[in-house]
C-alpha positions as CSV (number, residue, x, y, z in Angstrom):
1,M,0.0,-14.3,-34.4
2,T,-1.1,-17.4,-36.0
3,T,-3.9,-19.9,-34.8
4,N,-1.5,-22.2,-33.9
5,Q,0.6,-19.8,-31.6
6,Q,-1.9,-19.1,-29.7
7,E,-3.3,-22.0,-28.6
8,L,0.8,-23.2,-28.0
9,V,0.2,-19.9,-25.6
10,K,-2.5,-20.8,-23.8
11,S,-1.1,-24.5,-23.4
12,T,0.9,-22.5,-20.9
13,V,-1.8,-21.9,-18.8
14,P,-1.7,-24.8,-16.4
15,I,2.2,-23.5,-15.7
16,L,1.4,-20.2,-15.4
17,R,-2.0,-20.6,-13.0
18,E,0.8,-23.0,-10.5
19,H,4.4,-21.7,-10.9
20,G,3.7,-17.7,-12.6
21,V,6.0,-17.2,-9.3
22,V,8.5,-18.7,-9.9
23,L,9.0,-17.8,-13.1
24,T,8.4,-14.5,-12.3
25,K,11.2,-14.5,-9.8
26,H,13.3,-15.9,-12.1
27,F,12.8,-13.7,-14.8
28,Y,14.0,-10.1,-12.2
29,Q,16.8,-12.1,-10.6
30,R,18.0,-12.6,-14.1
31,M,16.7,-9.3,-15.4
32,F,18.7,-6.9,-12.7
33,Q,22.0,-9.4,-13.0
34,H,22.5,-8.4,-16.6
35,N,20.6,-4.7,-16.5
36,P,21.3,-3.5,-12.5
37,E,20.9,0.0,-13.7
38,L,16.5,-0.5,-13.4
39,Q,17.4,-1.4,-10.5
40,H,17.0,2.5,-10.1
41,V,13.9,2.5,-12.1
42,F,11.7,-1.0,-9.7
43,N,10.6,0.1,-6.6
44,R,13.0,-2.7,-4.1
45,G,10.2,-2.8,-1.4
46,N,7.7,-4.7,-4.1
47,Q,11.0,-7.2,-4.9
48,Q,10.9,-8.5,-1.2
49,N,7.3,-8.3,-0.3
50,E,7.5,-10.3,-4.1
51,K,4.3,-8.0,-4.9
52,Q,6.0,-7.4,-7.8
53,Q,6.4,-10.7,-8.9
54,T,3.2,-11.7,-8.1
55,A,1.4,-9.1,-10.5
56,L,3.3,-9.9,-13.3
57,A,2.7,-13.4,-12.8
58,M,-0.9,-12.7,-12.4
59,A,-0.6,-10.6,-16.0
60,V,0.8,-12.5,-18.2
61,L,-1.8,-15.7,-16.8
62,A,-4.1,-13.2,-18.1
63,Y,-2.4,-12.7,-20.9
64,A,-2.0,-15.8,-21.7
65,E,-5.9,-16.6,-20.9
66,H,-7.4,-13.9,-23.4
67,I,-4.6,-14.1,-25.6
68,E,-7.2,-14.7,-28.2
69,N,-9.4,-11.6,-27.6
70,P,-6.3,-9.2,-25.7
71,S,-9.2,-6.3,-25.3
72,V,-11.1,-7.2,-22.4
73,L,-8.7,-7.0,-20.4
74,F,-8.5,-2.7,-21.1
75,P,-9.5,-2.1,-17.5
76,V,-5.8,-4.0,-16.4
77,V,-3.7,-2.5,-18.6
78,D,-5.0,0.9,-18.1
79,S,-4.6,0.6,-15.0
80,I,-0.6,-0.6,-14.9
81,G,-0.4,1.9,-17.5
82,H,-0.6,4.5,-15.2
83,K,1.8,2.8,-12.7
84,H,4.7,2.6,-15.6
85,T,4.4,6.5,-17.1
86,S,4.1,7.3,-12.7
87,L,8.2,5.3,-12.8
88,D,9.0,6.6,-16.5
89,I,9.0,3.8,-17.8
90,R,9.8,4.2,-21.7
91,A,8.5,1.5,-24.7
92,E,12.7,0.7,-24.6
93,H,12.4,-0.8,-22.1
94,Y,9.8,-3.2,-22.7
95,A,12.5,-4.9,-24.9
96,I,15.2,-4.9,-22.5
97,V,12.1,-6.9,-20.5
98,G,11.1,-9.1,-23.4
99,K,14.8,-10.8,-23.2
100,H,15.0,-11.7,-20.4
101,L,10.6,-13.2,-20.0
102,I,11.2,-15.1,-22.7
103,A,14.8,-16.0,-21.5
104,S,13.6,-17.3,-18.3
105,I,10.7,-18.8,-19.7
106,K,12.9,-21.4,-21.6
107,E,15.1,-21.4,-18.4
108,V,12.5,-22.4,-16.3
109,L,10.2,-25.0,-18.4
110,G,13.9,-26.8,-19.7
111,E,12.7,-29.2,-22.1
112,L,8.7,-28.3,-22.3
113,A,9.7,-25.4,-23.6
114,T,10.1,-25.8,-27.9
115,T,11.0,-23.7,-30.3
116,D,8.1,-23.5,-31.5
117,L,6.6,-22.2,-27.5
118,L,9.0,-19.7,-27.2
119,E,8.8,-18.0,-30.6
120,A,4.9,-18.2,-30.4
121,W,5.4,-16.1,-26.0
122,A,8.0,-13.8,-28.3
123,V,5.8,-13.4,-30.9
124,A,2.7,-12.9,-28.3
125,Y,4.7,-11.1,-25.7
126,Q,5.8,-8.2,-28.7
127,E,2.1,-7.6,-29.6
128,L,1.7,-7.4,-25.6
129,A,4.1,-5.0,-25.8
130,D,3.1,-2.4,-28.4
131,L,-0.5,-2.5,-26.8
132,M,1.4,-1.7,-22.8
133,S,3.6,1.3,-25.2
134,G,1.2,2.4,-27.3
135,H,-1.1,3.2,-24.5
136,E,1.6,5.0,-22.4
137,Q,2.6,7.0,-25.1
138,N,-1.7,8.3,-25.6
139,I,-1.3,8.9,-21.3
140,Y,2.3,10.6,-21.8
141,N,1.3,12.7,-24.6
142,Q,-2.2,13.1,-22.5
143,K,0.4,14.8,-19.2
144,V,2.5,17.0,-21.3
145,S,-0.8,18.7,-23.0
146,E,-2.3,19.5,-19.6
147,K,-1.6,22.7,-17.9
148,G,1.7,22.5,-15.8
149,G,2.3,18.8,-16.5
150,W,5.2,17.7,-17.3
151,T,6.2,13.6,-18.0
152,G,9.9,11.6,-16.1
153,W,10.8,13.0,-12.6
154,R,10.5,17.0,-11.5
155,P,11.7,18.4,-8.8
156,F,9.7,20.3,-5.9
157,I,10.2,21.8,-3.0
158,V,9.0,21.1,0.8
159,K,7.7,23.8,2.0
160,D,6.3,22.0,5.3
161,K,6.0,19.3,6.8
162,V,3.3,19.1,9.5
163,V,2.4,16.0,12.1
164,E,-1.6,14.8,11.9
165,S,-1.0,12.2,14.3
166,S,2.0,9.9,16.3
167,E,2.7,8.1,13.2
168,I,1.1,9.7,10.1
169,T,2.8,13.7,9.2
170,S,1.9,15.9,5.6
171,F,4.4,17.2,3.4
172,Y,3.0,20.3,1.3
173,L,5.5,20.3,-2.0
174,Y,6.0,23.0,-4.5
175,P,7.7,23.1,-7.7
176,A,10.6,23.9,-7.7
177,D,10.7,25.8,-11.2
178,Q,8.1,28.2,-9.4
179,G,6.0,27.0,-12.4
180,A,2.7,25.7,-13.1
181,I,1.6,22.1,-11.9
182,A,-0.4,19.3,-13.6
183,D,-4.6,18.6,-12.5
184,F,-5.5,15.4,-10.5
185,K,-8.3,13.5,-10.6
186,P,-9.0,13.2,-6.1
187,G,-7.9,10.1,-6.0
188,Q,-4.4,9.9,-7.9
189,Y,-1.1,9.1,-6.5
190,V,2.6,10.6,-7.2
191,S,5.4,9.4,-7.6
192,L,8.7,10.6,-5.4
193,R,12.0,9.3,-6.2
194,M,14.7,9.4,-3.7
195,F,18.3,8.1,-3.3
196,L,18.7,6.2,-0.2
197,P,22.6,5.7,0.4
198,E,21.3,2.0,2.7
199,L,21.0,1.1,-0.9
200,N,23.1,3.0,-3.0
201,L,20.1,2.9,-4.7
202,L,18.0,5.9,-6.1
203,Q,13.6,3.9,-5.3
204,P,10.7,5.3,-6.0
205,R,6.9,4.6,-3.9
206,Q,3.7,5.8,-4.5
207,Y,1.9,8.4,-2.4
208,S,-1.3,9.0,-2.4
209,I,-2.0,12.3,-3.0
210,S,-4.2,13.5,0.1
211,C,-6.0,17.2,-0.7
212,A,-8.1,18.3,-2.8
213,P,-6.4,20.3,-6.8
214,N,-5.9,23.9,-6.1
215,G,-2.9,24.7,-8.0
216,L,-0.5,25.3,-6.7
217,Y,1.0,22.2,-4.6
218,Y,0.5,18.8,-3.6
219,R,0.1,17.8,-0.3
220,I,1.4,13.4,0.7
221,S,0.3,12.0,4.5
222,V,3.4,9.2,5.2
223,K,3.1,6.8,7.4
224,R,6.6,6.8,9.3
225,E,7.6,3.4,9.7
226,S,9.2,2.7,13.1
227,G,12.1,0.4,13.0
228,S,11.5,-0.7,9.3
229,Q,14.4,-2.3,6.8
230,H,12.0,-2.4,4.2
231,P,13.0,-0.1,1.1
232,D,9.4,1.7,1.4
233,G,10.0,1.7,5.1
234,L,13.0,3.4,4.6
235,I,12.1,6.1,2.2
236,S,8.3,6.8,4.7
237,N,11.2,6.6,7.0
238,R,13.5,10.0,5.2
239,L,11.0,11.5,5.1
240,H,9.9,11.8,8.5
241,Q,13.3,12.3,9.6
242,V,16.1,13.6,7.4
243,V,14.3,15.7,5.1
244,Q,13.3,19.1,6.0
245,V,11.4,21.7,4.9
246,G,13.8,23.8,1.9
247,D,14.9,20.2,0.9
248,L,13.8,18.7,-2.7
249,V,12.3,15.5,-3.7
250,D,11.8,14.6,-7.2
251,L,7.8,13.8,-8.4
252,S,6.3,12.4,-11.8
253,A,3.2,14.1,-12.5
254,P,0.2,12.7,-11.0
255,S,-1.4,9.0,-12.0
256,G,-4.1,6.7,-10.8
257,V,-7.0,5.5,-11.7
258,F,-8.9,5.2,-8.5
259,V,-10.3,8.5,-9.2
260,L,-13.7,9.9,-7.7
261,Q,-16.0,9.3,-9.8
262,D,-18.4,12.4,-11.2
263,N,-22.2,12.0,-10.0
264,L,-23.5,13.6,-7.1
265,E,-26.5,12.0,-7.4
266,K,-25.1,9.3,-5.8
267,M,-24.2,9.2,-1.8
268,K,-20.5,9.0,-1.9
269,V,-19.8,6.1,1.0
270,F,-15.6,5.8,2.3
271,I,-14.1,2.9,4.1
272,S,-10.9,3.5,4.7
273,G,-8.2,1.6,7.2
274,G,-5.6,2.7,8.7
275,I,-3.5,5.4,5.7
276,G,-6.1,4.0,3.3
277,Q,-7.6,7.6,4.0
278,T,-5.3,9.1,2.2
279,P,-6.9,9.1,-1.2
280,L,-10.4,9.1,0.6
281,L,-9.2,12.7,1.8
282,S,-8.1,14.4,-1.8
283,M,-12.2,12.8,-2.7
284,L,-14.1,14.4,0.8
285,E,-12.0,17.4,0.4
286,S,-13.2,18.4,-3.5
287,L,-16.8,17.0,-2.7
288,I,-17.0,18.9,0.1
289,Q,-16.6,21.8,-2.4
290,Q,-19.9,20.9,-4.2
291,E,-22.9,21.7,-2.8
292,G,-25.6,18.4,-2.4
293,A,-22.8,16.5,-1.6
294,V,-23.6,13.6,0.8
295,V,-21.3,11.8,2.8
296,Q,-20.1,8.2,4.8
297,W,-16.4,8.4,6.4
298,I,-15.9,4.5,7.3
299,H,-12.8,4.6,8.8
300,G,-10.8,2.5,11.3
301,C,-7.0,3.1,13.4
302,R,-5.8,1.6,15.8
303,E,-6.2,4.5,18.3
304,A,-6.9,8.2,19.1
305,E,-2.8,8.7,19.2
306,V,-3.0,7.4,15.6
307,H,-5.7,8.8,13.7
308,A,-4.4,11.4,11.9
309,F,-6.4,14.1,10.6
310,K,-8.8,13.3,13.2
311,D,-9.8,17.2,13.6
312,R,-9.9,18.4,10.2
313,L,-12.6,15.2,10.1
314,A,-14.2,16.8,13.3
315,E,-14.4,20.3,11.8
316,V,-16.1,18.6,8.1
317,V,-19.0,17.2,9.6
318,Q,-20.1,19.8,12.2
319,E,-20.2,22.3,8.8
320,H,-21.3,20.0,6.3
321,V,-24.3,19.1,7.7
322,N,-24.7,15.5,4.4
323,V,-21.4,14.6,5.8
324,K,-21.5,11.8,9.0
325,Q,-18.3,10.1,9.9
326,H,-18.5,6.7,11.8
327,I,-14.5,6.3,13.2
328,F,-13.8,2.4,15.0
329,Y,-10.7,1.7,17.4
330,D,-9.4,-1.3,18.2
331,V,-8.6,0.9,21.9
332,V,-11.1,3.2,22.8
333,D,-10.5,5.3,25.2
334,E,-14.1,5.7,27.9
335,T,-14.3,9.7,26.6
336,E,-14.8,8.2,22.9
337,A,-18.7,7.6,23.4
338,H,-18.8,8.3,19.2
339,V,-16.1,5.9,18.6
340,N,-16.7,2.2,17.9
341,Q,-14.7,-0.1,19.2
342,G,-12.2,-3.3,17.3
343,W,-12.3,-3.2,13.6
344,V,-14.5,-2.1,10.5
345,E,-18.1,-4.1,10.5
346,L,-20.3,-2.3,8.2
347,A,-22.9,-4.8,9.9
348,Q,-22.4,-2.1,12.6
349,V,-23.4,1.0,10.4
350,N,-25.7,-0.8,7.5
351,D,-28.4,1.3,7.6
352,A,-26.6,4.2,7.3
353,V,-24.2,3.1,4.1
354,V,-26.3,0.7,2.5
355,S,-27.7,2.0,-0.3
356,Q,-28.5,0.9,-4.1
357,N,-27.8,4.9,-4.9
358,A,-24.5,5.0,-3.8
359,E,-20.9,4.5,-4.8
360,Y,-18.2,2.6,-3.0
361,Y,-14.9,3.3,-2.5
362,I,-12.9,0.8,-0.5
363,C,-8.9,1.4,0.1
364,G,-6.8,-0.4,3.1
365,P,-5.0,-3.6,3.8
366,R,-5.3,-6.6,1.2
367,G,-7.9,-8.6,3.8
368,F,-9.3,-5.0,4.4
369,I,-10.6,-4.7,0.6
370,E,-11.9,-7.8,0.3
371,K,-13.7,-8.5,3.7
372,H,-15.8,-5.2,2.6
373,Y,-16.2,-5.6,-0.5
374,Q,-17.2,-9.1,0.6
375,Y,-20.1,-7.2,2.4
376,L,-21.3,-5.4,0.1
377,V,-21.8,-6.9,-2.7
378,D,-24.2,-9.9,0.2
379,Q,-26.3,-6.7,0.4
380,K,-26.9,-7.3,-3.1
381,V,-25.0,-3.9,-4.0
382,D,-24.1,-4.0,-8.0
383,K,-20.3,-4.3,-8.2
384,A,-20.4,-1.5,-10.8
385,S,-20.5,0.9,-8.2
386,I,-17.9,-0.3,-5.3
387,F,-14.2,1.3,-6.3
388,F,-10.9,-0.1,-4.5
389,E,-7.1,0.7,-4.1
390,E,-5.0,-1.7,-3.1
391,F,-2.0,0.3,-2.4
392,G,1.3,-1.4,-4.4
393,P,1.3,-3.7,-7.5
394,A,-2.5,-4.6,-7.9
395,S,-2.7,-8.4,-6.7
396,L,-6.2,-8.3,-5.6
397,Q,-9.2,-9.7,-8.1
398,V,-12.3,-9.3,-6.5
């Protein structure tokens, strides 16, 4: 890419900042119109709530802003690479995306899209595609090199369904071929794919693994979305209402970069809202197998009835003196004296959880993450010690 081409790409930054989502919405509509087969690859739920369009707009903007040194974007590239490999996105898909992205730039910008500008963006996109697909191929290679590893989709049997609360059920998934399964890092997720008759489409949905690595099965814990016609809700509800013990579902190998750091010298502080506790459960279940781990568990949900794994957490706290829990309910029964009322407020447990010798793991809705991240930063916690996961395409930058 020439210096002049880099300048042309950078000249579009103000437009991308203001109208990036308009461009990406047009792009996805165009791509699905001309390549409808990709509707089986991309999650329709993330299209419907515009998370996918926003995430792509942010990624394109970040690439344009750092066109002279895209290597600074590697953490983002790594995270997106894990998402892509979990969905079995391959190098050939980048050619399709590139064709429709350049066409969309031309159609959305109109007269502003000069031949030189389009050529500059075509070169820029190809360099990005080479960077992404190369990194993703390395992830694929790593997956197949591991014992029990695989790429693409593999059938798993639902061996058990366990009701964890009035809203959440766990599914124990064993490989249908009875072969070995890939190990995973606590905090990672699997993509689950199933056919949705309502949409006449295969659809993927990513679920955090909620157990420690065990070599036999993966456990996912799924919230039922009552009355939801959202595609993600359709998948979760189908798991609750239709899928039975003995049924098959397709899984991709574990992926994800929100993982437990290997540093037992630091206290681990887990902060979750609602179903956001699932990847943190995997981390906790792994930690308690190691001697000396110090954990503060902070969780908030509406009320005891919807609090999944409540009894399991009580057992862990009773058996492990170094594990403490702080629970917040919107509605507190008078018998629940140990529970804080209201939303999670770190200020109420500040003395127990704020430390310069701690690592923080936050998982929940976007606003939940922003609130607690900012509180920790205000308390002078090192940003490098704060890790977070926003479910779905990443749209959060803090």
